[in-house]
Biotite code that builds the C-alpha atoms (Angstrom):
import biotite.structure as struc

atoms = struc.array([
    struc.Atom([0.000, 0.000, 0.000], chain_id="A", res_id=1, res_name="MET", atom_name="CA", element="C"),
    struc.Atom([1.404, 3.399, -0.987], chain_id="A", res_id=2, res_name="SER", atom_name="CA", element="C"),
    struc.Atom([1.697, 6.449, 1.269], chain_id="A", res_id=3, res_name="ASP", atom_name="CA", element="C"),
    struc.Atom([-0.940, 8.169, -0.832], chain_id="A", res_id=4, res_name="GLY", atom_name="CA", element="C"),
    struc.Atom([-3.391, 5.338, -0.265], chain_id="A", res_id=5, res_name="GLU", atom_name="CA", element="C"),
    struc.Atom([-2.761, 5.425, 3.491], chain_id="A", res_id=6, res_name="ILE", atom_name="CA", element="C"),
    struc.Atom([-3.341, 9.159, 3.619], chain_id="A", res_id=7, res_name="GLN", atom_name="CA", element="C"),
    struc.Atom([-6.578, 8.987, 1.660], chain_id="A", res_id=8, res_name="ARG", atom_name="CA", element="C"),
    struc.Atom([-8.258, 6.313, 3.761], chain_id="A", res_id=9, res_name="ARG", atom_name="CA", element="C"),
    struc.Atom([-8.969, 8.245, 7.022], chain_id="A", res_id=10, res_name="PRO", atom_name="CA", element="C"),
    struc.Atom([-10.669, 11.134, 5.258], chain_id="A", res_id=11, res_name="GLY", atom_name="CA", element="C"),
    struc.Atom([-12.233, 9.077, 2.492], chain_id="A", res_id=12, res_name="GLY", atom_name="CA", element="C"),
    struc.Atom([-13.663, 5.611, 2.845], chain_id="A", res_id=13, res_name="ARG", atom_name="CA", element="C"),
    struc.Atom([-13.523, 5.600, 6.650], chain_id="A", res_id=14, res_name="ALA", atom_name="CA", element="C"),
    struc.Atom([-15.643, 8.745, 6.837], chain_id="A", res_id=15, res_name="VAL", atom_name="CA", element="C"),
    struc.Atom([-18.120, 7.419, 4.272], chain_id="A", res_id=16, res_name="ARG", atom_name="CA", element="C"),
    struc.Atom([-18.450, 4.081, 6.054], chain_id="A", res_id=17, res_name="VAL", atom_name="CA", element="C"),
    struc.Atom([-18.994, 5.757, 9.426], chain_id="A", res_id=18, res_name="ARG", atom_name="CA", element="C"),
    struc.Atom([-21.723, 7.983, 7.973], chain_id="A", res_id=19, res_name="GLN", atom_name="CA", element="C"),
    struc.Atom([-23.369, 5.033, 6.233], chain_id="A", res_id=20, res_name="ALA", atom_name="CA", element="C"),
    struc.Atom([-23.417, 3.083, 9.495], chain_id="A", res_id=21, res_name="VAL", atom_name="CA", element="C"),
    struc.Atom([-24.803, 6.017, 11.498], chain_id="A", res_id=22, res_name="LEU", atom_name="CA", element="C"),
    struc.Atom([-27.504, 6.648, 8.885], chain_id="A", res_id=23, res_name="ASP", atom_name="CA", element="C"),
    struc.Atom([-28.440, 2.956, 8.916], chain_id="A", res_id=24, res_name="ALA", atom_name="CA", element="C"),
    struc.Atom([-28.417, 2.876, 12.719], chain_id="A", res_id=25, res_name="ALA", atom_name="CA", element="C"),
    struc.Atom([-30.691, 5.910, 12.829], chain_id="A", res_id=26, res_name="LEU", atom_name="CA", element="C"),
    struc.Atom([-33.097, 4.260, 10.424], chain_id="A", res_id=27, res_name="GLU", atom_name="CA", element="C"),
    struc.Atom([-33.068, 1.051, 12.463], chain_id="A", res_id=28, res_name="ALA", atom_name="CA", element="C"),
    struc.Atom([-33.628, 2.915, 15.709], chain_id="A", res_id=29, res_name="LEU", atom_name="CA", element="C"),
    struc.Atom([-36.602, 4.845, 14.351], chain_id="A", res_id=30, res_name="ILE", atom_name="CA", element="C"),
    struc.Atom([-38.201, 1.710, 12.943], chain_id="A", res_id=31, res_name="GLU", atom_name="CA", element="C"),
    struc.Atom([-37.555, -0.743, 15.760], chain_id="A", res_id=32, res_name="GLY", atom_name="CA", element="C"),
    struc.Atom([-36.446, 1.187, 18.839], chain_id="A", res_id=33, res_name="GLY", atom_name="CA", element="C"),
    struc.Atom([-33.702, -0.095, 21.116], chain_id="A", res_id=34, res_name="THR", atom_name="CA", element="C"),
    struc.Atom([-35.137, -3.594, 21.579], chain_id="A", res_id=35, res_name="ILE", atom_name="CA", element="C"),
    struc.Atom([-34.500, -4.677, 17.971], chain_id="A", res_id=36, res_name="LYS", atom_name="CA", element="C"),
    struc.Atom([-31.359, -2.571, 17.561], chain_id="A", res_id=37, res_name="PHE", atom_name="CA", element="C"),
    struc.Atom([-28.449, -4.839, 16.556], chain_id="A", res_id=38, res_name="SER", atom_name="CA", element="C"),
    struc.Atom([-25.121, -4.825, 14.739], chain_id="A", res_id=39, res_name="PHE", atom_name="CA", element="C"),
    struc.Atom([-26.429, -7.404, 12.279], chain_id="A", res_id=40, res_name="ALA", atom_name="CA", element="C"),
    struc.Atom([-29.417, -5.285, 11.250], chain_id="A", res_id=41, res_name="ASP", atom_name="CA", element="C"),
    struc.Atom([-27.374, -2.093, 10.991], chain_id="A", res_id=42, res_name="VAL", atom_name="CA", element="C"),
    struc.Atom([-24.663, -3.836, 8.967], chain_id="A", res_id=43, res_name="ALA", atom_name="CA", element="C"),
    struc.Atom([-27.241, -5.178, 6.513], chain_id="A", res_id=44, res_name="LYS", atom_name="CA", element="C"),
    struc.Atom([-28.830, -1.750, 6.077], chain_id="A", res_id=45, res_name="ARG", atom_name="CA", element="C"),
    struc.Atom([-25.453, -0.026, 5.657], chain_id="A", res_id=46, res_name="ALA", atom_name="CA", element="C"),
    struc.Atom([-24.058, -2.675, 3.322], chain_id="A", res_id=47, res_name="GLY", atom_name="CA", element="C"),
    struc.Atom([-20.953, -3.245, 5.425], chain_id="A", res_id=48, res_name="VAL", atom_name="CA", element="C"),
    struc.Atom([-19.449, -6.191, 7.272], chain_id="A", res_id=49, res_name="ASN", atom_name="CA", element="C"),
    struc.Atom([-20.719, -6.682, 10.801], chain_id="A", res_id=50, res_name="GLU", atom_name="CA", element="C"),
    struc.Atom([-17.172, -7.164, 12.091], chain_id="A", res_id=51, res_name="THR", atom_name="CA", element="C"),
    struc.Atom([-16.272, -3.690, 10.813], chain_id="A", res_id=52, res_name="SER", atom_name="CA", element="C"),
    struc.Atom([-18.973, -2.195, 13.019], chain_id="A", res_id=53, res_name="ILE", atom_name="CA", element="C"),
    struc.Atom([-17.843, -4.278, 15.967], chain_id="A", res_id=54, res_name="TYR", atom_name="CA", element="C"),
    struc.Atom([-14.215, -3.182, 15.600], chain_id="A", res_id=55, res_name="ARG", atom_name="CA", element="C"),
    struc.Atom([-15.174, 0.492, 15.602], chain_id="A", res_id=56, res_name="ARG", atom_name="CA", element="C"),
    struc.Atom([-17.964, 0.625, 18.213], chain_id="A", res_id=57, res_name="TRP", atom_name="CA", element="C"),
    struc.Atom([-17.396, -2.633, 20.192], chain_id="A", res_id=58, res_name="ARG", atom_name="CA", element="C"),
    struc.Atom([-20.901, -2.618, 21.754], chain_id="A", res_id=59, res_name="THR", atom_name="CA", element="C"),
    struc.Atom([-24.378, -1.831, 20.512], chain_id="A", res_id=60, res_name="ARG", atom_name="CA", element="C"),
    struc.Atom([-24.665, 0.722, 23.323], chain_id="A", res_id=61, res_name="GLU", atom_name="CA", element="C"),
    struc.Atom([-21.687, 2.635, 21.950], chain_id="A", res_id=62, res_name="ASN", atom_name="CA", element="C"),
    struc.Atom([-23.218, 2.636, 18.479], chain_id="A", res_id=63, res_name="LEU", atom_name="CA", element="C"),
    struc.Atom([-26.600, 3.680, 19.831], chain_id="A", res_id=64, res_name="LEU", atom_name="CA", element="C"),
    struc.Atom([-25.048, 6.582, 21.741], chain_id="A", res_id=65, res_name="THR", atom_name="CA", element="C"),
    struc.Atom([-22.941, 7.687, 18.772], chain_id="A", res_id=66, res_name="ASP", atom_name="CA", element="C"),
    struc.Atom([-26.039, 7.600, 16.568], chain_id="A", res_id=67, res_name="THR", atom_name="CA", element="C"),
    struc.Atom([-28.069, 9.698, 18.995], chain_id="A", res_id=68, res_name="LEU", atom_name="CA", element="C"),
    struc.Atom([-25.267, 12.223, 19.394], chain_id="A", res_id=69, res_name="LEU", atom_name="CA", element="C"),
    struc.Atom([-24.641, 12.517, 15.659], chain_id="A", res_id=70, res_name="ALA", atom_name="CA", element="C"),
    struc.Atom([-28.324, 13.009, 14.861], chain_id="A", res_id=71, res_name="ALA", atom_name="CA", element="C"),
    struc.Atom([-28.786, 15.473, 17.705], chain_id="A", res_id=72, res_name="SER", atom_name="CA", element="C"),
    struc.Atom([-25.678, 17.460, 16.773], chain_id="A", res_id=73, res_name="ASP", atom_name="CA", element="C"),
    struc.Atom([-26.904, 17.887, 13.199], chain_id="A", res_id=74, res_name="ARG", atom_name="CA", element="C"),
    struc.Atom([-30.310, 19.125, 14.291], chain_id="A", res_id=75, res_name="ARG", atom_name="CA", element="C"),
    struc.Atom([-29.469, 21.007, 17.486], chain_id="A", res_id=76, res_name="ILE", atom_name="CA", element="C"),
    struc.Atom([-26.248, 22.972, 16.943], chain_id="A", res_id=77, res_name="PRO", atom_name="CA", element="C"),
    struc.Atom([-25.002, 25.239, 19.727], chain_id="A", res_id=78, res_name="VAL", atom_name="CA", element="C"),
    struc.Atom([-25.537, 28.884, 18.654], chain_id="A", res_id=79, res_name="PRO", atom_name="CA", element="C"),
    struc.Atom([-23.035, 31.687, 19.190], chain_id="A", res_id=80, res_name="ASP", atom_name="CA", element="C"),
    struc.Atom([-24.693, 35.080, 18.665], chain_id="A", res_id=81, res_name="THR", atom_name="CA", element="C"),
    struc.Atom([-22.626, 37.112, 21.129], chain_id="A", res_id=82, res_name="GLY", atom_name="CA", element="C"),
    struc.Atom([-25.503, 37.166, 23.632], chain_id="A", res_id=83, res_name="SER", atom_name="CA", element="C"),
    struc.Atom([-26.320, 34.468, 26.168], chain_id="A", res_id=84, res_name="VAL", atom_name="CA", element="C"),
    struc.Atom([-30.005, 35.447, 26.031], chain_id="A", res_id=85, res_name="ARG", atom_name="CA", element="C"),
    struc.Atom([-30.192, 35.053, 22.262], chain_id="A", res_id=86, res_name="GLU", atom_name="CA", element="C"),
    struc.Atom([-28.134, 31.867, 22.419], chain_id="A", res_id=87, res_name="ASP", atom_name="CA", element="C"),
    struc.Atom([-30.521, 30.256, 24.893], chain_id="A", res_id=88, res_name="LEU", atom_name="CA", element="C"),
    struc.Atom([-33.596, 31.448, 23.028], chain_id="A", res_id=89, res_name="ARG", atom_name="CA", element="C"),
    struc.Atom([-32.305, 29.981, 19.779], chain_id="A", res_id=90, res_name="ILE", atom_name="CA", element="C"),
    struc.Atom([-31.115, 26.790, 21.449], chain_id="A", res_id=91, res_name="PHE", atom_name="CA", element="C"),
    struc.Atom([-34.474, 26.253, 23.158], chain_id="A", res_id=92, res_name="ALA", atom_name="CA", element="C"),
    struc.Atom([-36.225, 26.904, 19.831], chain_id="A", res_id=93, res_name="THR", atom_name="CA", element="C"),
    struc.Atom([-34.054, 24.297, 18.100], chain_id="A", res_id=94, res_name="LEU", atom_name="CA", element="C"),
    struc.Atom([-34.821, 21.763, 20.826], chain_id="A", res_id=95, res_name="VAL", atom_name="CA", element="C"),
    struc.Atom([-38.523, 22.589, 20.542], chain_id="A", res_id=96, res_name="THR", atom_name="CA", element="C"),
    struc.Atom([-38.550, 22.126, 16.774], chain_id="A", res_id=97, res_name="ASP", atom_name="CA", element="C"),
    struc.Atom([-36.689, 18.845, 17.196], chain_id="A", res_id=98, res_name="TYR", atom_name="CA", element="C"),
    struc.Atom([-39.090, 17.502, 19.828], chain_id="A", res_id=99, res_name="LEU", atom_name="CA", element="C"),
    struc.Atom([-42.051, 18.546, 17.693], chain_id="A", res_id=100, res_name="ASN", atom_name="CA", element="C"),
    struc.Atom([-40.707, 16.466, 14.784], chain_id="A", res_id=101, res_name="SER", atom_name="CA", element="C"),
    struc.Atom([-41.424, 12.735, 14.396], chain_id="A", res_id=102, res_name="PRO", atom_name="CA", element="C"),
    struc.Atom([-37.726, 11.941, 14.800], chain_id="A", res_id=103, res_name="LEU", atom_name="CA", element="C"),
    struc.Atom([-37.394, 14.023, 17.949], chain_id="A", res_id=104, res_name="GLY", atom_name="CA", element="C"),
    struc.Atom([-40.475, 12.433, 19.442], chain_id="A", res_id=105, res_name="ALA", atom_name="CA", element="C"),
    struc.Atom([-38.967, 8.969, 18.910], chain_id="A", res_id=106, res_name="VAL", atom_name="CA", element="C"),
    struc.Atom([-35.686, 9.990, 20.513], chain_id="A", res_id=107, res_name="PHE", atom_name="CA", element="C"),
    struc.Atom([-37.462, 11.538, 23.471], chain_id="A", res_id=108, res_name="ALA", atom_name="CA", element="C"),
    struc.Atom([-39.271, 8.280, 24.155], chain_id="A", res_id=109, res_name="ARG", atom_name="CA", element="C"),
    struc.Atom([-36.196, 6.122, 23.618], chain_id="A", res_id=110, res_name="VAL", atom_name="CA", element="C"),
    struc.Atom([-34.130, 8.293, 25.948], chain_id="A", res_id=111, res_name="ALA", atom_name="CA", element="C"),
    struc.Atom([-36.329, 7.543, 28.965], chain_id="A", res_id=112, res_name="VAL", atom_name="CA", element="C"),
    struc.Atom([-37.198, 3.894, 28.395], chain_id="A", res_id=113, res_name="ILE", atom_name="CA", element="C"),
    struc.Atom([-36.377, 1.980, 31.613], chain_id="A", res_id=114, res_name="PRO", atom_name="CA", element="C"),
    struc.Atom([-33.469, -0.384, 31.054], chain_id="A", res_id=115, res_name="VAL", atom_name="CA", element="C"),
    struc.Atom([-32.034, -3.123, 33.245], chain_id="A", res_id=116, res_name="GLU", atom_name="CA", element="C"),
    struc.Atom([-28.819, -3.484, 31.251], chain_id="A", res_id=117, res_name="ASP", atom_name="CA", element="C"),
    struc.Atom([-26.103, -1.499, 33.086], chain_id="A", res_id=118, res_name="PRO", atom_name="CA", element="C"),
    struc.Atom([-24.273, -0.812, 29.818], chain_id="A", res_id=119, res_name="GLU", atom_name="CA", element="C"),
    struc.Atom([-27.409, 0.609, 28.208], chain_id="A", res_id=120, res_name="MET", atom_name="CA", element="C"),
    struc.Atom([-28.065, 2.787, 31.252], chain_id="A", res_id=121, res_name="ALA", atom_name="CA", element="C"),
    struc.Atom([-24.491, 4.027, 31.154], chain_id="A", res_id=122, res_name="GLU", atom_name="CA", element="C"),
    struc.Atom([-24.736, 4.730, 27.423], chain_id="A", res_id=123, res_name="ALA", atom_name="CA", element="C"),
    struc.Atom([-27.863, 6.805, 27.931], chain_id="A", res_id=124, res_name="ARG", atom_name="CA", element="C"),
    struc.Atom([-26.252, 8.736, 30.771], chain_id="A", res_id=125, res_name="GLU", atom_name="CA", element="C"),
    struc.Atom([-23.223, 9.398, 28.586], chain_id="A", res_id=126, res_name="MET", atom_name="CA", element="C"),
    struc.Atom([-25.482, 10.756, 25.850], chain_id="A", res_id=127, res_name="PHE", atom_name="CA", element="C"),
    struc.Atom([-27.181, 13.293, 28.101], chain_id="A", res_id=128, res_name="TRP", atom_name="CA", element="C"),
    struc.Atom([-23.934, 14.218, 29.828], chain_id="A", res_id=129, res_name="ARG", atom_name="CA", element="C"),
    struc.Atom([-22.296, 14.837, 26.449], chain_id="A", res_id=130, res_name="SER", atom_name="CA", element="C"),
    struc.Atom([-25.166, 17.061, 25.304], chain_id="A", res_id=131, res_name="ARG", atom_name="CA", element="C"),
    struc.Atom([-24.990, 19.124, 28.483], chain_id="A", res_id=132, res_name="ILE", atom_name="CA", element="C"),
    struc.Atom([-21.229, 19.502, 28.130], chain_id="A", res_id=133, res_name="GLU", atom_name="CA", element="C"),
    struc.Atom([-21.554, 20.649, 24.521], chain_id="A", res_id=134, res_name="LEU", atom_name="CA", element="C"),
    struc.Atom([-24.245, 23.209, 25.362], chain_id="A", res_id=135, res_name="ALA", atom_name="CA", element="C"),
    struc.Atom([-22.545, 24.439, 28.546], chain_id="A", res_id=136, res_name="ALA", atom_name="CA", element="C"),
    struc.Atom([-20.307, 26.685, 26.446], chain_id="A", res_id=137, res_name="VAL", atom_name="CA", element="C"),
    struc.Atom([-23.256, 29.084, 26.025], chain_id="A", res_id=138, res_name="MET", atom_name="CA", element="C"),
    struc.Atom([-23.385, 29.682, 29.782], chain_id="A", res_id=139, res_name="ILE", atom_name="CA", element="C"),
    struc.Atom([-19.594, 29.838, 30.046], chain_id="A", res_id=140, res_name="GLU", atom_name="CA", element="C"),
    struc.Atom([-19.405, 32.480, 27.311], chain_id="A", res_id=141, res_name="ARG", atom_name="CA", element="C"),
    struc.Atom([-22.056, 34.491, 29.143], chain_id="A", res_id=142, res_name="GLY", atom_name="CA", element="C"),
    struc.Atom([-19.929, 34.446, 32.289], chain_id="A", res_id=143, res_name="VAL", atom_name="CA", element="C"),
    struc.Atom([-16.826, 35.480, 30.346], chain_id="A", res_id=144, res_name="THR", atom_name="CA", element="C"),
    struc.Atom([-18.673, 38.434, 28.759], chain_id="A", res_id=145, res_name="ARG", atom_name="CA", element="C"),
    struc.Atom([-20.017, 39.539, 32.141], chain_id="A", res_id=146, res_name="GLY", atom_name="CA", element="C"),
    struc.Atom([-23.651, 38.794, 31.289], chain_id="A", res_id=147, res_name="GLU", atom_name="CA", element="C"),
    struc.Atom([-23.805, 36.144, 34.011], chain_id="A", res_id=148, res_name="LEU", atom_name="CA", element="C"),
    struc.Atom([-22.185, 36.074, 37.416], chain_id="A", res_id=149, res_name="ARG", atom_name="CA", element="C"),
    struc.Atom([-19.340, 33.684, 38.058], chain_id="A", res_id=150, res_name="ALA", atom_name="CA", element="C"),
    struc.Atom([-20.145, 30.446, 39.835], chain_id="A", res_id=151, res_name="GLY", atom_name="CA", element="C"),
    struc.Atom([-23.291, 29.565, 37.910], chain_id="A", res_id=152, res_name="ILE", atom_name="CA", element="C"),
    struc.Atom([-23.645, 25.839, 37.314], chain_id="A", res_id=153, res_name="ASP", atom_name="CA", element="C"),
    struc.Atom([-24.141, 25.428, 33.525], chain_id="A", res_id=154, res_name="PRO", atom_name="CA", element="C"),
    struc.Atom([-25.821, 22.069, 33.991], chain_id="A", res_id=155, res_name="ARG", atom_name="CA", element="C"),
    struc.Atom([-28.469, 23.415, 36.352], chain_id="A", res_id=156, res_name="VAL", atom_name="CA", element="C"),
    struc.Atom([-29.155, 26.376, 34.067], chain_id="A", res_id=157, res_name="ALA", atom_name="CA", element="C"),
    struc.Atom([-29.537, 24.170, 30.993], chain_id="A", res_id=158, res_name="LEU", atom_name="CA", element="C"),
    struc.Atom([-31.684, 21.633, 32.822], chain_id="A", res_id=159, res_name="GLU", atom_name="CA", element="C"),
    struc.Atom([-33.993, 24.442, 33.930], chain_id="A", res_id=160, res_name="ALA", atom_name="CA", element="C"),
    struc.Atom([-34.272, 25.504, 30.287], chain_id="A", res_id=161, res_name="LEU", atom_name="CA", element="C"),
    struc.Atom([-34.735, 22.133, 28.618], chain_id="A", res_id=162, res_name="ILE", atom_name="CA", element="C"),
    struc.Atom([-36.501, 19.950, 31.214], chain_id="A", res_id=163, res_name="ALA", atom_name="CA", element="C"),
    struc.Atom([-39.905, 21.684, 30.835], chain_id="A", res_id=164, res_name="PRO", atom_name="CA", element="C"),
    struc.Atom([-39.819, 20.982, 27.082], chain_id="A", res_id=165, res_name="LEU", atom_name="CA", element="C"),
    struc.Atom([-39.202, 17.274, 27.572], chain_id="A", res_id=166, res_name="HIS", atom_name="CA", element="C"),
    struc.Atom([-41.721, 17.140, 30.402], chain_id="A", res_id=167, res_name="SER", atom_name="CA", element="C"),
    struc.Atom([-44.505, 18.579, 28.280], chain_id="A", res_id=168, res_name="ARG", atom_name="CA", element="C"),
    struc.Atom([-43.755, 16.184, 25.405], chain_id="A", res_id=169, res_name="VAL", atom_name="CA", element="C"),
    struc.Atom([-43.323, 13.041, 27.501], chain_id="A", res_id=170, res_name="LEU", atom_name="CA", element="C"),
    struc.Atom([-45.760, 13.515, 30.370], chain_id="A", res_id=171, res_name="LEU", atom_name="CA", element="C"),
    struc.Atom([-48.495, 15.668, 28.846], chain_id="A", res_id=172, res_name="LEU", atom_name="CA", element="C"),
    struc.Atom([-47.931, 14.610, 25.224], chain_id="A", res_id=173, res_name="GLN", atom_name="CA", element="C"),
    struc.Atom([-48.682, 18.121, 24.071], chain_id="A", res_id=174, res_name="GLU", atom_name="CA", element="C"),
    struc.Atom([-47.091, 19.976, 21.148], chain_id="A", res_id=175, res_name="PRO", atom_name="CA", element="C"),
    struc.Atom([-44.686, 22.740, 22.120], chain_id="A", res_id=176, res_name="LEU", atom_name="CA", element="C"),
    struc.Atom([-45.839, 26.270, 21.285], chain_id="A", res_id=177, res_name="GLY", atom_name="CA", element="C"),
    struc.Atom([-43.697, 28.735, 19.338], chain_id="A", res_id=178, res_name="GLU", atom_name="CA", element="C"),
    struc.Atom([-43.414, 31.199, 22.223], chain_id="A", res_id=179, res_name="GLU", atom_name="CA", element="C"),
    struc.Atom([-42.442, 28.650, 24.859], chain_id="A", res_id=180, res_name="LEU", atom_name="CA", element="C"),
    struc.Atom([-38.676, 28.636, 24.095], chain_id="A", res_id=181, res_name="PRO", atom_name="CA", element="C"),
    struc.Atom([-38.409, 32.413, 24.501], chain_id="A", res_id=182, res_name="ARG", atom_name="CA", element="C"),
    struc.Atom([-40.503, 32.358, 27.673], chain_id="A", res_id=183, res_name="VAL", atom_name="CA", element="C"),
    struc.Atom([-38.339, 29.655, 29.229], chain_id="A", res_id=184, res_name="LEU", atom_name="CA", element="C"),
    struc.Atom([-35.046, 31.282, 28.206], chain_id="A", res_id=185, res_name="ALA", atom_name="CA", element="C"),
    struc.Atom([-36.111, 34.613, 29.684], chain_id="A", res_id=186, res_name="ASP", atom_name="CA", element="C"),
    struc.Atom([-37.412, 32.916, 32.824], chain_id="A", res_id=187, res_name="LEU", atom_name="CA", element="C"),
    struc.Atom([-34.111, 31.112, 33.397], chain_id="A", res_id=188, res_name="VAL", atom_name="CA", element="C"),
    struc.Atom([-31.913, 34.118, 32.646], chain_id="A", res_id=189, res_name="LEU", atom_name="CA", element="C"),
    struc.Atom([-34.008, 36.555, 34.675], chain_id="A", res_id=190, res_name="ASP", atom_name="CA", element="C"),
    struc.Atom([-33.777, 34.118, 37.563], chain_id="A", res_id=191, res_name="GLY", atom_name="CA", element="C"),
    struc.Atom([-30.002, 34.098, 37.180], chain_id="A", res_id=192, res_name="LEU", atom_name="CA", element="C"),
    struc.Atom([-29.906, 37.901, 37.149], chain_id="A", res_id=193, res_name="GLY", atom_name="CA", element="C"),
    struc.Atom([-28.500, 38.070, 33.631], chain_id="A", res_id=194, res_name="ALA", atom_name="CA", element="C"),
    struc.Atom([-27.325, 41.394, 32.243], chain_id="A", res_id=195, res_name="ARG", atom_name="CA", element="C"),
    struc.Atom([-28.017, 41.810, 28.547], chain_id="A", res_id=196, res_name="ASP", atom_name="CA", element="C"),
    struc.Atom([-25.133, 42.448, 26.181], chain_id="A", res_id=197, res_name="ASN", atom_name="CA", element="C"),
    struc.Atom([-25.839, 45.758, 24.412], chain_id="A", res_id=198, res_name="ASP", atom_name="CA", element="C"),
    struc.Atom([-23.723, 44.731, 21.425], chain_id="A", res_id=199, res_name="THR", atom_name="CA", element="C"),
    struc.Atom([-25.707, 41.542, 20.778], chain_id="A", res_id=200, res_name="ALA", atom_name="CA", element="C"),
    struc.Atom([-28.206, 41.323, 17.901], chain_id="A", res_id=201, res_name="PRO", atom_name="CA", element="C"),
    struc.Atom([-31.795, 42.153, 18.859], chain_id="A", res_id=202, res_name="LYS", atom_name="CA", element="C"),
    struc.Atom([-34.770, 40.024, 17.880], chain_id="A", res_id=203, res_name="THR", atom_name="CA", element="C"),
])
């Protein structure tokens, strides 16, 4: 194998195979949930060897978590407007739109299904922990800019923002209104004593 072939593989076929597997895993998850989720099914859908999936992800829980994270990252990016208030409003709106979609509704249900398998429980915890860590930068930027006081726990702030959205979808099974994200973002930030950034874009 030539040096050129070695250099092309990581950014070429490997990337395409990973995306094909994640797309197939997402399709399998939507159709059958976690109970029927398997390497064999995903491999068949993706048109790849099952051992290739095993070598990369090792367990179905790892693949499930990677699939959830990849799909969530594509649909719920972390905004950076220069204002923590606008960031949280936009972020809450993105989460709302996602939960209102058929795909988001499936993920919301899957994410809270009781599981006895310790590995599955750990995988689910890792998923939510990873999402909180990715979104925490919005709160941290607000502290750095002086919009929020130091010492605020990003996790608590984000949970206060997002939990009511999931609660309404899962417990009440009601659609989320267009104004709810803004109301929740303002409620959280006003409770934290946020100071608006005058240089941030106004909406």
